[in-house]
N, C-alpha and C positions, 0 to 999 in steps of 0.2 A: 390567449385564453384568459378570461376574467374569472377569478375564483368566486364561488358563491358567497353570499353574505352569511357568514356563520357567526356563532357566538364568540369563539376564541380561536387563537392560532398558536400552535406550539412553537412557531418560529419567532414569536415576539412581535408580530405584525397584526394589526387589527384592520379589518376592511370596513370602512365607513359607508353607510348608505346615505347619499345626498339626493334629496328630491327638490328639483327646481321647477317652480311654476306649475306644479301638479303633474309633471311628467313622471315616467318610470324612474326608479332609483338608479343611480350610477355608482359603481364601486370605485372607491378611491383608497389607495393604500396609505395609511397614516403611520408614521414611525412612532412607537410608544415612547413615553418619557422614561428616562433612565431609572428613576426611583421606582416606578412600577415594575420595571424589568428585574431590579434587584429583589423586590419582594416576591414576585411570582413570574413565571414564564407565561401565565395566562393573562391576556389583555382583552377586556370586554370591548365589543364593538359599540359604536355610538351612532345615533341618528341626528343628522344636522339638517335643519329646515332653512332654506334660503329662498326668498321670493324672487321671481324673475325680474320684477321692476327694480329691486335693490341691486341685483347683479348687473342689469343693464346700466343703471345710473353710475355705479362705481366704474364700470368699464368705460363709459363716456368720459368721466372725469380723468381717469388715468390716460386714456388716449389723447384727450385734449391737452393735458399738461405736456406729454411727450411731443405732441405735434408742435406746440409752441416753442419748445426748446429746439426742435429740429429746424424750424423755420428761422429762429434767431441765429443758429449756427450757420445755416445756409446763406442768409443775407450778409452776415459778417464776413464769411469766407468769400462770397462773391465780390464784395467791396474790396477786400484785400487783393484778390486775384486781379481785378480790374486796375487797381493801383499799380501792381507790378507791370501789367501790360502797357499802361499809360506811360510809365517811366521809360520802358524800352522804346516806345514810340517817340519819346522826346530825345533819344540819344543823338540823332543827326543834328538837331538844332543845338544841342548842348555842345557838340564838338565843332560846329560850323561846317557841316558837310550835308550830304543828301543821301536818301535811301538808294537812289539810282547809282551813285558812286560807290557806296558800300556794297550794294548788290553785285555790281560788275566786278568788284575786287574779289568777292567771294566766288563768283562764277568762273573766275580765271584759275582757280585752284585745280590742278590736274586730278582726274579720277583716281589714278594710282596713289597719289599723295593722300587723298581722302581715305582710301582703303587702309593705308598705313596708319593714319590717325585713328581710325576705328579700331584697328588691332591694338594700338597703344592704349586706347580707352578700355578695351576688354582685358588687357593685361593688368590694368589697375584693379579691375573687379576680381581677377583671380588672386592677386596678392592680398586682397581684403578678405578672402574666404576664411583663412585661419582665424581672423578676429571673430567671425560669426560662429565658427565651429568651437572655438574656445569658450565663447559666451554661452553656448548651448551644447554641452557634450552629448555626443550621439548623432549630431547633425551631419549629413553627408554633404559633399561638395555640390552636388546637383540641387539638393534641398536648400543649401545656403544661397546659391545663385538665384533660385526661384524666389525665396523670401526677399532677397535684396532688390531684384529687378521689379517684381510684381508690386511690392509695397511702395517702391519709389514711383512707379507709374501711376498708381492710384493717388498717392500723395501729391504728385505734380500736376495732375490733370483736373482733379475735383476741387470745387471751391472750399470744401471742408475736408481736405484730403488726408490730413494727419491721422485723425481717428479712424477714417475709413481704411487707410492703408494698414494701420495697426490691427483693425478688425479682420482684414483679409489674412494678414500674417498669422493671427491667432487661430483662425479657422484652419489654415494650412498646418500649423504646428500640431493642433489637436488631431488632425487626420493622420499625422505621422506618429502619434502616440505620445506627444509631449503634453504635460499638464499646464494649467494656467500659471502655477508658480514658476515653472521653468521658463515659460515665455515671458513673464514679467521680469525675471532676472535677466534674460537675454536682452529685452528692450532697454532696461536701465543701463546695463553694462556697456552695450554697444554704443548707445547714444552718448554716454558719459565719456567713453574712451575716444570717440570721434571728435567730440567737442574739445576735450582737453588736448588732443593732438593738434587740432587747428590752432588753438590758443598758444600752446607752447612753441610750436614751429613758427607761427607768425611773429610772436614776440622775439624769438631768438634771431630770426632773420633781420628784423628791424633793428634790434639792439646791436647786432654785429655790424650792420651798415652804418649805424651812428658812431660806433667805436672806430670805424675805418674812415671817418670824416666824409661819408657819402651823403650828398645832399638828399634830403627826404621831402616828399610833397607837403605842401601846406594843408592844414586841416587834418593831419594824421592823428593829432592828439584826440580828436573826437572819436575816431574809429577805435583807437586803443582803449579809451575810457569806456566806450559802449560795450566792447567785447569783454573788458575786465568786469564790468558790472554784471553782465549776463552770466559769466562763468562763476563769479563770486556768489550770486544769488542761487544759481542752480546747484553748485557744489555745497553751498551752505545748507540749503534745504535738505539735500540728500544726506549730508552728515548729521543734521539735526534729527532726522527721522530714523536713520539706520545705525546710529553710533552704538546703541545697545538694544537688547531685546526689550527692555522696559520702555525705552523711548519709542520703539516701533509699535509696541502694544498700545501705548498711550495715544500715539497718532492714529492708530486704527480705531480706537474708541471715539475719538473726536470726529473722525470721518463717518463712523456709524451714526452718531448723533446728528450730524449735518444731513446725511442721507434720509434719516427718519423725518426730519423737518421738511425736507424737500419733497419726498414721496412717502408719506406715512403709511400708505396701504401696501407698499411692497415689503417683502421680507427677504432681502438678499443675503448672501453668505457674509458672515461677519468679516469686516475689513481688517480687524486686528489679526484674526487667524490667517487671512490671505497675505497680509503684509509680513507676518512672522515667517510663514513658509517661504515667501519670496525672498526675504532677507537671508534665510538659511541657504537657499539656492544660490543667491548672489555671492555670498561669502565663499561658498565652496568653489564656484566657477572662477572667481577672481584669484583666489589663492592658488588654484591649479593652473590657470591660464594667463596670468597677467603679463608674463614675458612674451608669449606668442601674440597676445592682443596688442601690446606696445610695439613690437617689431612689425606686425602687420599694418598698423596704422601709419607708422613712419614710412614704410615702403610704399604704401598707398599714396601718401602725400608727395613723396618723391616722384612717383609716376604722374601724378596730377600736375606738378610743376613742369615736368618734361613735356606733358601734353600742351600746356600753355605756351611753352617755348616753341614747340613744333608748329602749333597753330599760327603763331605770330610770324614764324619763318615762312610758312606756307603761303601767306598773303603778301609777303615781301616787306614786312615791317622793319626788319633789320635791327631789332632791339637787342642790346647786349644782355648777356646772361645775368649780370648783377641787377639790371633794370627789371628784367622779367621776374627775378626772385623777389624783389621788393613789391612789384605789382601783384605777384601771387600771394605774398604774405598779407597784403591789404585785402585782396579778394577773399581769402580764407577767414580773416577776422570779420569782415563785413557779413559773410554768410552765417556767422554765429547768431546774429540778431534776427529773431523770427518776425521781421516786419512784413514780408511777403513770402509766399511759398518758394522755398529754395533761394530766398533773397533775390528773386528775379527783379530786374529793373535797378535795384539799389546796387547790387554787385557789379553789374555792367557799367553803370555810370561811374562808380568809384574807381574801378580798375582802368577804364579808359582815361579818366582824369589823371590818374597816377602816371600812366604811360605818356600822356600828352605833356605832363609837367617835365618829363625828361627829354623832350624834344622829338618824340615819335610822332610821325605824321598822323593826324587825327583819323583820316579815312582808313588807313592801314591798321591803326590801333583799334578802331571800332570793329572792323571786319575780323581781325584776329581774335578779339575778345568774344565777339558773337559766335564765331566758329567754335571756340573753346567751350562756351556755355551751352551751345547746342549739343556738343558731345557729352558734357557733364550733366546736363539737365534734361534737354528736350528729347534726346534719342532714347532715353529710358522709357518714354511714354509708349511708343509703338512696340518696342522690344518687350518691355515688361507687361504691357497690355496683352500681347499675344500669348505670353507665358501664363498670365493669370486666367485668360479665357480657356486655354487648353487645360489647365488644372481644374477649373470649375466644371468643364464638360466631363472630364474623367471622374471627378468626385461625385457628380450627379449619377453617372452610370454605375459607380460602385455602390452608392446608396440605394439605387433602384434594385440592383442585383441582391443586395443584402435584405431588402424588404421582401423581395420575391422569395428568397430562400427561407425567410422567417415564416411566410405564409405556407410554404410547403412543409416545414418542420412542425408547425403548431398542430395541424390535424393529426399527424402521426403521434405526437406526444399525448394528445387528448385520447386517442384510441388506446394507447398504452396504459393511461391512467384508468380508463373504464375497464379494461381487461384485468387490471390488477385488483 
């Protein structure tokens, strides 16, 4: 029900009459400025004249700018995704094998063994749930699995999957009653803990192997340096922005100025306020849950290493546990670099090369690593996609039911007001 255009409102809200291109006035609620509220609770209404041609021109400019950015992201994401697929396609040539030999090796894995590998993969997801629940207090186990799998599915399948997966996760969190500040804290803390876990475990395994005089693959220095640079830059930026409230507010003001230059016609929520609220949520979540998050990440990595060992054993690679641990450490360090989605292509090549340098048969090494990466990366697409579609259908039904309920309630409210 739209209130009539009146002179004043005792609630401190004014109803603006806006006439566009000669049509009838539309009522728009405008929040009064605080100085006027302190002076008086009566806020006069205003008349705003906007021509239709000006509105259409501004709309075209805004839509054009956003479309250009979307196309740029889409093209860049597609190129990167094709790069990952191309690197995987080069895997047989890289190890001196053929796709026929690798495929026949994978096809020889018994179905019961495959079921056991899937259960081991799902066990890893379950031990990672405490990390997600500690990062967003109030999250249930079902919601945590839904966020994890659906976000990963969108991120893995779309050319610009990262922002899309984050957007889907945000929509889910909002539907469950979590605000944007809480979701921002969740995103930062989970990504930071997972990245630090990969880095610390990877370096620890490689350092231990070096101390035990274990021969390490050539070219390992480049992997370690690349991972170190990525972690240093990411952690340094986070520390620079979040170290104090003043630093966070200053970063928000810079971000606001940048956004105003990029899209001057938009008036989004102040980034400084959003960052400060997100920082407060992050500090609270980390102080209360850093032990659970750390333990969950370590257990998750342990089950991932077990999954790689089981995959290599399933294809008959016969790699010793020490070799598998070194290959796993290299694969986790490579996955830190955001070269391709999920480090697809790059991680497979690096891991197979590490195994081959220890004398593992290249066909079995390639088959085992591909099986491991399918379970770690590809299987999330159909599973998470099914969960995401199911949630979207349920969410749309709930929205439609709420809208229908509002239409039923509104006439009753109008009749009550008239009777009063």
